[in-house]
PAZALUM-949496 format. One line per field, with one value per residue (C-alpha): residue number from 1; x, y, z. Coordinates in nm, 3 decimals. Each point is the difference from the previous one (the first is absolute). Example, Ala and Ser with C-alpha at 12.3 -4.5 7.8 and 13.67 -1.06 7.14 Angstrom:
<rs>
resi <- c(1 2) $
X <- c(1.230 0.137) $
Y <- c(-0.450 0.344) $
Z <- c(0.780 -0.066) $
</rs>
This chain:
<rs>
resi <- c(1 2 3 4 5 6 7 8 9 10 11 12 13 14 15 16 17 18 19 20 21 22 23 24 25 26 27 28 29 30 31 32 33 34 35 36 37 38 39 40 41 42 43 44 45 46 47 48 49 50 51 52 53 54 55 56 57 58 59 60 61 62 63 64 65 66 67 68 69 70 71 72 73 74 75 76 77 78 79 80 81 82 83 84 85 86 87 88 89 90 91 92 93 94 95 96 97 98 99 100 101 102 103 104 105 106 107 108 109 110 111 112 113 114 115 116 117 118 119 120 121 122 123 124 125 126 127 128 129 130 131 132 133 134 135 136 137 138 139 140 141 142 143 144 145 146 147 148 149 150 151 152 153 154 155 156 157 158 159 160 161 162 163 164 165 166 167 168 169 170 171 172 173 174 175 176 177 178 179 180 181 182 183 184 185 186 187 188 189 190 191 192 193 194 195 196 197 198 199 200 201 202 203 204 205 206 207 208 209 210 211 212 213 214 215 216 217 218 219 220 221 222 223 224 225 226 227 228 229 230 231 232 233 234 235 236 237 238 239 240 241 242 243 244 245 246 247 248 249 250 251 252 253 254 255 256 257 258 259 260 261 262 263 264 265 266) $
X <- c(4.956 0.092 -0.224 -0.172 -0.176 -0.317 -0.155 -0.306 0.006 -0.331 0.060 -0.216 0.014 -0.147 -0.328 0.057 0.281 0.288 0.255 -0.154 0.121 0.271 0.355 -0.006 -0.304 0.157 0.319 -0.214 -0.183 0.325 0.101 -0.318 -0.050 -0.371 -0.224 -0.358 -0.174 -0.346 -0.217 0.105 0.387 0.127 0.147 0.324 0.081 -0.024 0.261 0.236 -0.017 0.278 -0.067 0.001 -0.267 -0.337 -0.290 -0.325 -0.302 -0.236 -0.202 -0.351 -0.252 -0.295 -0.325 0.174 0.101 0.386 0.235 -0.073 0.241 0.046 0.126 0.249 0.130 0.059 0.186 0.227 0.061 0.076 0.238 0.183 0.021 0.179 0.300 -0.100 0.029 -0.365 -0.125 -0.362 -0.059 -0.295 -0.149 0.050 0.117 -0.055 -0.126 -0.248 -0.300 0.226 -0.053 0.385 -0.053 -0.197 0.271 0.270 -0.215 -0.019 0.384 0.070 -0.214 0.159 0.356 0.084 0.234 -0.150 0.080 -0.243 0.114 -0.251 -0.125 -0.159 -0.369 -0.244 -0.165 0.283 0.143 -0.318 -0.120 0.354 -0.020 -0.327 0.150 -0.196 0.218 -0.173 0.108 0.041 0.034 -0.257 -0.263 0.047 0.257 -0.108 -0.119 -0.169 0.045 -0.277 -0.118 -0.320 -0.027 -0.194 -0.123 -0.339 -0.238 -0.021 0.366 0.017 -0.250 0.179 0.332 -0.142 -0.159 0.341 0.185 0.094 -0.195 0.298 0.342 0.078 -0.168 0.171 -0.191 0.156 -0.202 -0.318 -0.121 -0.272 -0.136 0.041 -0.362 -0.099 0.328 -0.052 -0.354 0.120 0.267 -0.251 -0.235 0.276 0.109 0.208 -0.136 -0.176 0.202 0.340 0.223 0.077 0.254 -0.009 0.329 0.002 0.316 0.204 0.370 -0.033 -0.066 -0.361 -0.050 -0.345 -0.121 -0.365 -0.109 -0.326 -0.179 -0.066 -0.370 0.047 0.286 -0.203 -0.192 0.338 0.092 -0.081 0.295 0.252 0.177 0.218 0.281 -0.089 0.086 -0.251 0.111 -0.256 0.063 0.097 0.351 -0.182 -0.029 0.375 0.014 -0.098 0.302 0.245 -0.067 0.351 -0.045 -0.119 -0.096 -0.064 0.358 0.142 0.247 0.093 0.347 0.248 0.070 0.290 -0.066 -0.117 -0.056 0.135 0.314 0.050 0.322 -0.046 -0.230 -0.092) $
Y <- c(19.322 -0.358 -0.229 -0.280 -0.283 -0.167 0.313 0.213 0.372 0.161 0.333 0.326 0.167 0.324 0.186 0.040 0.230 -0.257 0.248 -0.090 -0.339 -0.034 -0.045 -0.356 -0.086 0.096 -0.208 -0.305 0.053 0.022 -0.339 -0.192 -0.317 0.028 0.312 -0.066 0.327 0.167 0.206 0.347 -0.052 0.262 -0.175 0.189 -0.197 -0.327 0.123 0.011 -0.379 -0.201 -0.111 -0.357 0.049 -0.161 0.249 -0.152 0.234 -0.049 0.305 0.045 0.216 0.131 -0.175 -0.255 -0.366 -0.015 -0.226 -0.090 0.078 -0.367 -0.044 0.281 -0.145 -0.329 0.184 0.164 -0.326 -0.207 0.261 0.035 -0.374 -0.025 0.206 0.310 0.373 0.113 0.351 0.044 0.358 0.154 0.360 0.216 -0.181 -0.374 0.015 0.286 -0.183 -0.184 -0.348 -0.027 -0.144 -0.290 -0.062 -0.006 -0.247 -0.240 0.032 -0.062 -0.297 -0.147 0.061 0.256 0.291 0.337 0.361 0.300 0.326 0.267 0.238 0.345 -0.030 0.182 0.104 0.238 0.072 0.062 0.279 0.154 0.029 0.173 0.233 -0.132 -0.078 -0.295 0.198 0.365 0.140 0.282 -0.251 -0.348 -0.230 -0.339 -0.193 -0.338 -0.221 -0.235 -0.216 0.089 -0.344 -0.207 -0.362 0.050 0.284 -0.084 0.013 0.325 0.168 -0.124 0.147 0.344 0.010 -0.094 0.278 0.326 0.307 0.236 -0.015 -0.078 -0.291 -0.169 -0.271 -0.225 -0.205 0.191 0.148 -0.261 0.050 0.381 0.090 -0.253 0.063 0.378 -0.055 -0.250 0.243 0.277 -0.221 -0.087 0.348 0.158 0.338 0.007 0.305 -0.172 0.068 -0.309 -0.063 -0.283 -0.041 -0.218 -0.156 0.190 0.062 -0.059 0.223 -0.110 0.149 0.159 0.167 0.040 0.195 0.033 -0.040 -0.325 0.048 0.072 -0.229 -0.302 0.169 0.044 -0.365 -0.030 0.235 -0.224 -0.323 -0.215 0.002 0.287 0.115 0.183 0.254 0.147 0.256 0.374 -0.047 -0.036 0.373 0.033 -0.167 0.315 0.185 -0.273 -0.181 -0.025 -0.291 0.079 -0.316 0.168 0.093 -0.308 -0.179 -0.366 -0.026 -0.294 -0.136 0.204 0.313 0.317 0.331 0.171 -0.202 -0.126 -0.084 -0.364 -0.205 -0.362) $
Z <- c(12.924 0.027 -0.201 0.208 -0.183 0.118 0.149 -0.047 0.040 0.068 -0.149 0.024 -0.334 0.144 -0.114 -0.378 -0.067 -0.085 0.150 0.347 0.031 0.279 -0.082 0.145 -0.176 -0.335 0.076 0.077 -0.339 -0.183 0.116 -0.039 -0.171 0.019 0.043 0.124 -0.040 0.050 -0.240 0.137 -0.024 -0.248 -0.328 0.045 0.317 -0.202 -0.234 0.294 0.029 -0.178 -0.349 0.124 0.253 -0.022 0.029 0.154 0.008 0.288 0.001 0.120 -0.191 0.214 -0.122 -0.212 0.060 0.093 0.159 0.348 0.297 0.069 -0.357 0.042 0.332 -0.190 -0.270 0.258 0.188 -0.308 -0.159 0.335 0.037 -0.322 0.119 -0.188 0.104 -0.023 0.043 0.086 -0.123 0.162 -0.017 0.297 0.310 0.020 0.356 -0.048 -0.132 -0.251 0.117 0.060 0.348 -0.142 -0.271 0.273 0.211 -0.310 -0.038 0.362 0.031 -0.326 0.151 -0.282 0.084 -0.047 0.072 0.007 -0.176 0.112 -0.252 0.005 0.080 -0.229 0.341 0.050 -0.343 -0.189 0.231 0.004 -0.384 0.035 0.243 0.296 0.309 0.200 0.324 0.077 0.341 -0.071 -0.103 0.115 0.173 -0.109 -0.306 -0.049 -0.308 -0.094 -0.290 -0.170 -0.151 0.252 -0.044 0.135 0.084 0.377 0.028 -0.179 0.225 0.306 -0.145 -0.069 0.348 0.169 -0.172 0.178 -0.093 0.006 -0.151 -0.362 -0.161 -0.296 -0.191 -0.249 -0.261 0.096 -0.341 -0.053 0.362 -0.005 0.042 0.280 0.171 0.024 0.121 0.271 0.113 0.033 0.197 0.224 0.096 -0.278 -0.082 -0.344 -0.095 0.053 -0.321 -0.197 -0.289 -0.231 -0.171 -0.325 -0.128 0.244 -0.057 -0.364 -0.309 0.021 0.346 0.045 0.318 0.083 0.328 0.161 0.335 0.171 -0.066 -0.373 -0.104 -0.062 -0.281 -0.194 0.012 -0.363 -0.072 0.148 -0.104 0.222 0.103 0.229 0.351 0.210 0.252 0.256 0.241 0.036 -0.141 -0.347 0.000 -0.032 -0.334 -0.186 0.150 0.000 -0.331 -0.132 -0.249 -0.348 -0.166 -0.348 -0.011 0.158 -0.226 0.023 0.134 -0.024 0.347 0.153 -0.216 0.162 -0.165 0.323 0.082 0.353 0.183 -0.117 -0.232 -0.045) $
</rs>
């Protein structure tokens, strides 16, 4: 990969397992002068940056004061204008509730070159690691992804009312609003006995899966800590049969290593 100076790569780091970063994302990381990274980025990925690279932490902790998005945008613009190779390393996919679009807007307005390297979204990968396919032709042929983090109650009520009452519903960043969200979905047509899975720290050795019905899941919110992905729909039933990932036996691997060798590795 040819090294280009004065550019910002908006890179999706994947949902937690460091091995789920894309080949292109890893290549960008390995030539970075600066890495601007989020709270949920696996530490092993930072080790892939060159020793010379400057690491800038801009993570946000729920319920705590943290750096603003405007300040992050300024960092990216300034570093790009200095002619440096900047990797903005973001959990999941940068354009799926990752504010990557806002960062690209700031860079475009400042005339700084940028590229977007998509990542594997937790909306798809985390259910997969819990054995839950978001679509299955015997159950459902569509899925909807929404954020559970809403700026105000009125907007939240409008969002839940506008959602389809069939198909798989995937909610990101919704743990703190789990109870009112479940109640709103029932009020707007989702059956109370719809199965729900809440997957905490998905794709990592800390993965925990809690299942219940839409009517009862809110009462179990105290058992769950973010980050968590919420899956609502009949496909949740498949998790018991298809749960292939065993977090208690998961061992940290170096990037490119695999206990079951494939035709190629990173």
